[in-house]
N, C-alpha and C positions, 0 to 999 in steps of 0.2 A: 699586489692585488692578484687574486686567484683568477685563472681563466675559467669560464663556464665549460663544463664537460657534460656531454650528453650521457644519459644513463647513470647519473649519480644518485646516491642515496641522500638522505636528509642532511648529512654533514658535508656534502660537497665532494665525497669520495666516489670514485668510479665503482660501479657495481662489481666489477672484476676483483676489486680489492678484498671483498668479503672472502674470496677463496685463498688469499695469501695467508701464510703461516707466520705473520708478524708476532702473534702472541707466543707461538712456539719459540720463535727466535728470542723474544724477551725472556722466556723462562730459562733459556740456555745461557743467559748473560746476567746473572744476579749481581755482578760487580758494577753494572751500569743502571742508570735510571732510564728505563725504556718506557716512555710515555708516548704511545702512538695516538692518543685520543685527540690531540690538537693538530694533526696533520691536515694539510689542504691537498687538493688535487694537484696543485702546482708543485708542492714539496715532493709528492710521490712521483710525479712525472719526471722531475729533474733528477731524482735519485735513480730511477730506472734508466733514464737516458745515459747518465754517466756510468752506471753499472754495465750497460750494454757495450759501451766503448771499451771499458776495462776488461770485461770477460772476452770479448772478441779479440782484443789485442793479445792477450795471453794465449788463447787457444790457437791463434794464427802465428805463434812463435815470437811475439814481442815481449817486451818487459815494461810493465807499468811502474812509473816512478810514484805517482799518486793520482787518485781521483778525489776531488773535493767538492763539497757543496758550499753554501754561503752566498756572499754578494756576487762572486764571480765563479760559478760552477764550471769545472773543466776537468779534463783528464790529461796528465802529462806522461810522457813515455821516455824511458831510458833508451830502449831499442824498439824500432818500429819497422818491420819489413816493408820496404817501399811499395812493392807490388800488392800489398794488402791494405794500403791506405784507403782506397774507396770502400772496401768491405768494413773496415773499422769505423770510418765516417758514417756509413749507413747503419751500423749496429746500434748507435745511440738513439737516433730517431725511431728505428724499428722497435727497439725495446720499449720506448715511451708509448708508441702507438699500440703495441701488443698489450701493455698494461691498460691503456684507456679504452681500447676497442675489443680486446679479446683475441681469440685464435684466428679468426677469419679476417685478415687485413686485405684491403684493396688498395689500389694505387692512390685513390683519393685520401685514404687514412694517412698514408705515408706523406703525401704532398702537404697535408695540413701541418704536419710536424716539421717538415723540411723547409718550408717557404721562408725566405729571408734569413736563413741561418748560415753559419760558417760551414756546417756539415753539408748543406745544400749546395753551397758554392764549390766545395771540394768535390762533391759528386758530379756536378756539372762539368768541372774541369777534367774529370776522369772519363767523361762520356755519358753521364747520367746514371740513374739508379740501376739500370740493367747491368752496369759494371760491377755491382756488388751483390746481386741477388743470391749468389752462392752462400752467403753468410747466413741466410734465413734458416735453412734446415740445421745448420750448426748451432745457432742460438736456441732453436727449439729443443735440441738435445741437451743444451746447457741451461735451460730456463730456471731450474732450481738454484743454480749458482748465481744467476742474474738476480733472482729474488733475494738471496742471502746477501750479496754485495750491496744491493740497494738498501736493505734493512740496516746493514752495518754503517752505510753512509748516513742514513737518517739518524742513527744514534750517536755516532762519533764524529760525523762531518768529514771524515777522510778515510780512505783505504789505500793500501799499497800492494805491491806485487805478491807478497807473501799471503795477504788476505785473499786475493783472487785465486791463487793456487790452492789454498785451503778450501775455498768454496767449491772449487772444481774437483776436490778429492785427490789432488796430485800428491804423490809421495815425494816428488822432487820439486825442482824450481822451474819446471817447464822449459821453454826455449825451443828452437827449431828442431832439435834432435830428440825431443821427448817422445818416447814410445807411447805413453799414456795419451798425450795430445794427438799423436798420429792416429791412434785408435778413435778418438773423438771426431777428428776431422773426417775419417773414413766411414764413420757411422757404425763402427764396431763396438762402441761404448757410448752410454748416455749417463748424464748426471741425474740420478733418481732422487737424491736428496743431498743438499749441501752437507758436506762431511765435516763441518766445523763444530 
Protein backbone atom coordinates (compact mmCIF):
# COMPACT_ATOMS: atom_id res chain seq x y z
CA UNK A 1 0.00 0.00 0.00
CA UNK A 2 1.42 3.38 -0.97
CA UNK A 3 1.92 6.02 1.66
CA UNK A 4 0.23 9.39 1.09
CA UNK A 5 2.75 12.04 0.10
CA UNK A 6 2.20 15.75 0.38
CA UNK A 7 2.67 17.69 -2.85
CA UNK A 8 1.88 14.79 -5.18
CA UNK A 9 0.52 15.04 -8.66
CA UNK A 10 -2.57 13.09 -9.79
CA UNK A 11 -0.72 9.77 -10.07
CA UNK A 12 0.51 9.87 -6.48
CA UNK A 13 4.04 10.84 -7.48
CA UNK A 14 5.86 13.63 -5.69
CA UNK A 15 5.91 16.91 -7.57
CA UNK A 16 9.73 16.79 -7.38
CA UNK A 17 9.71 13.70 -9.60
CA UNK A 18 8.69 15.81 -12.57
CA UNK A 19 12.22 17.21 -12.55
CA UNK A 20 13.88 13.79 -12.69
CA UNK A 21 15.34 12.53 -15.93
CA UNK A 22 13.80 9.05 -15.83
CA UNK A 23 12.77 9.36 -19.47
CA UNK A 24 16.36 10.26 -20.39
CA UNK A 25 17.51 7.25 -18.41
CA UNK A 26 15.05 5.02 -20.29
CA UNK A 27 16.25 6.37 -23.64
CA UNK A 28 19.80 5.35 -22.70
CA UNK A 29 18.67 1.78 -21.94
CA UNK A 30 16.95 0.43 -25.09
CA UNK A 31 17.88 -3.09 -23.94
CA UNK A 32 15.42 -2.85 -21.03
CA UNK A 33 11.69 -2.33 -20.78
CA UNK A 34 11.68 0.97 -18.88
CA UNK A 35 8.06 1.67 -18.02
CA UNK A 36 7.95 4.31 -15.30
CA UNK A 37 4.23 5.00 -15.74
CA UNK A 38 3.11 2.57 -13.03
CA UNK A 39 5.43 3.77 -10.27
CA UNK A 40 4.05 4.71 -6.90
CA UNK A 41 5.48 7.22 -4.47
CA UNK A 42 6.53 4.30 -2.29
CA UNK A 43 8.46 2.67 -5.19
CA UNK A 44 10.35 5.89 -5.81
CA UNK A 45 11.00 6.58 -2.14
CA UNK A 46 12.39 3.08 -1.63
CA UNK A 47 14.62 3.27 -4.71
CA UNK A 48 16.03 6.65 -3.67
CA UNK A 49 16.48 5.44 -0.10
CA UNK A 50 18.62 2.45 -1.17
CA UNK A 51 20.43 4.57 -3.79
CA UNK A 52 21.37 7.06 -1.05
CA UNK A 53 22.92 4.29 1.05
CA UNK A 54 24.80 2.85 -1.94
CA UNK A 55 26.19 6.15 -3.24
CA UNK A 56 27.24 7.33 0.23
CA UNK A 57 28.97 4.02 0.95
CA UNK A 58 31.04 4.19 -2.23
CA UNK A 59 31.90 7.88 -1.88
CA UNK A 60 33.01 7.30 1.72
CA UNK A 61 35.38 4.52 0.66
CA UNK A 62 33.19 1.46 1.07
CA UNK A 63 32.31 -1.29 -1.35
CA UNK A 64 28.69 -2.13 -2.12
CA UNK A 65 27.91 -5.80 -2.64
CA UNK A 66 24.39 -5.00 -3.84
CA UNK A 67 21.38 -2.80 -3.30
CA UNK A 68 18.06 -4.48 -4.01
CA UNK A 69 14.38 -3.61 -4.15
CA UNK A 70 11.52 -6.10 -3.87
CA UNK A 71 9.92 -7.59 -0.76
CA UNK A 72 12.93 -6.82 1.43
CA UNK A 73 14.71 -3.72 0.07
CA UNK A 74 18.20 -3.33 1.49
CA UNK A 75 21.81 -2.54 0.72
CA UNK A 76 24.61 -5.00 1.47
CA UNK A 77 28.26 -4.03 1.75
CA UNK A 78 31.48 -5.95 1.17
CA UNK A 79 33.52 -3.24 2.89
CA UNK A 80 32.10 -0.53 5.11
CA UNK A 81 34.38 1.91 6.96
CA UNK A 82 33.17 1.65 10.56
CA UNK A 83 33.55 5.36 11.30
CA UNK A 84 31.23 6.18 8.37
CA UNK A 85 28.35 3.88 9.42
CA UNK A 86 26.24 6.77 10.83
CA UNK A 87 26.67 8.79 7.63
CA UNK A 88 25.76 5.84 5.42
CA UNK A 89 22.75 5.05 7.63
CA UNK A 90 21.61 8.68 7.37
CA UNK A 91 22.13 8.84 3.60
CA UNK A 92 19.21 6.54 2.75
CA UNK A 93 16.52 8.43 4.69
CA UNK A 94 18.01 11.75 3.61
CA UNK A 95 17.84 10.79 -0.10
CA UNK A 96 14.26 9.61 0.36
CA UNK A 97 13.28 12.86 2.08
CA UNK A 98 15.17 14.90 -0.56
CA UNK A 99 13.10 13.21 -3.27
CA UNK A 100 9.81 13.69 -1.46
CA UNK A 101 10.33 17.17 -0.04
CA UNK A 102 12.86 18.85 -2.33
CA UNK A 103 16.05 20.76 -1.56
CA UNK A 104 15.09 22.46 1.70
CA UNK A 105 14.88 19.67 4.25
CA UNK A 106 14.21 20.34 7.88
CA UNK A 107 14.60 18.07 10.91
CA UNK A 108 10.90 17.15 10.77
CA UNK A 109 11.26 15.89 7.17
CA UNK A 110 14.12 13.59 8.15
CA UNK A 111 12.35 12.47 11.33
CA UNK A 112 9.29 11.36 9.30
CA UNK A 113 11.48 9.05 7.27
CA UNK A 114 13.67 7.80 10.15
CA UNK A 115 11.02 6.98 12.75
CA UNK A 116 10.86 3.27 13.56
CA UNK A 117 13.52 2.20 11.05
CA UNK A 118 16.78 0.31 11.40
CA UNK A 119 18.52 3.45 10.07
CA UNK A 120 16.95 5.46 12.88
CA UNK A 121 18.15 2.93 15.45
CA UNK A 122 21.68 2.94 14.00
CA UNK A 123 21.79 6.73 14.12
CA UNK A 124 20.47 6.79 17.68
CA UNK A 125 23.21 4.36 18.74
CA UNK A 126 25.81 6.61 17.07
CA UNK A 127 24.62 9.72 18.88
CA UNK A 128 21.74 10.89 16.72
CA UNK A 129 21.44 12.48 13.28
CA UNK A 130 24.01 15.14 14.15
CA UNK A 131 26.65 12.37 13.92
CA UNK A 132 25.96 12.11 10.19
CA UNK A 133 25.16 15.62 8.96
CA UNK A 134 28.46 15.89 7.07
CA UNK A 135 27.11 13.48 4.46
CA UNK A 136 24.42 15.96 3.31
CA UNK A 137 26.66 18.29 1.23
CA UNK A 138 28.36 15.21 -0.16
CA UNK A 139 25.05 13.75 -1.33
CA UNK A 140 24.04 17.10 -2.83
CA UNK A 141 27.24 17.04 -4.90
CA UNK A 142 26.40 13.49 -5.99
CA UNK A 143 22.64 13.89 -6.49
CA UNK A 144 22.69 12.99 -10.24
CA UNK A 145 24.39 9.71 -9.31
CA UNK A 146 21.71 9.03 -6.67
CA UNK A 147 19.05 9.65 -9.34
CA UNK A 148 20.75 7.29 -11.79
CA UNK A 149 21.23 4.51 -9.21
CA UNK A 150 17.57 4.87 -8.16
CA UNK A 151 16.44 4.62 -11.78
CA UNK A 152 18.60 1.53 -12.32
CA UNK A 153 17.08 -0.02 -9.20
CA UNK A 154 13.58 0.71 -10.45
CA UNK A 155 14.30 -0.99 -13.77
CA UNK A 156 16.50 -3.93 -12.81
CA UNK A 157 15.73 -4.34 -9.10
CA UNK A 158 19.41 -4.54 -8.15
CA UNK A 159 22.67 -2.61 -8.48
CA UNK A 160 26.22 -3.43 -7.50
CA UNK A 161 29.45 -1.60 -6.78
CA UNK A 162 30.37 -1.24 -10.46
CA UNK A 163 27.00 0.40 -11.20
CA UNK A 164 27.46 2.94 -8.41
CA UNK A 165 31.02 3.73 -9.53
CA UNK A 166 29.78 4.25 -13.09
CA UNK A 167 27.00 6.57 -11.90
CA UNK A 168 29.61 8.61 -10.02
CA UNK A 169 31.73 8.85 -13.18
CA UNK A 170 34.70 7.08 -11.60
CA UNK A 171 37.40 5.75 -13.89
CA UNK A 172 38.40 3.19 -11.26
CA UNK A 173 36.81 1.02 -8.63
CA UNK A 174 36.72 3.64 -5.86
CA UNK A 175 37.93 2.67 -2.43
CA UNK A 176 39.50 4.70 0.37
CA UNK A 177 42.56 5.67 -1.72
CA UNK A 178 40.64 6.92 -4.77
CA UNK A 179 41.76 10.38 -5.91
CA UNK A 180 38.40 10.99 -7.64
CA UNK A 181 36.47 10.18 -4.47
CA UNK A 182 38.81 12.33 -2.39
CA UNK A 183 37.99 15.24 -4.69
CA UNK A 184 34.25 14.57 -4.28
CA UNK A 185 34.57 14.44 -0.50
CA UNK A 186 36.64 17.66 -0.47
CA UNK A 187 34.13 19.52 -2.64
CA UNK A 188 36.58 19.88 -5.53
CA UNK A 189 34.40 17.79 -7.85
CA UNK A 190 30.67 17.36 -8.33
CA UNK A 191 28.68 14.83 -10.30
CA UNK A 192 26.94 16.98 -12.90
CA UNK A 193 25.29 14.13 -14.75
CA UNK A 194 25.56 10.43 -14.16
CA UNK A 195 28.17 9.27 -16.61
CA UNK A 196 26.61 5.95 -17.51
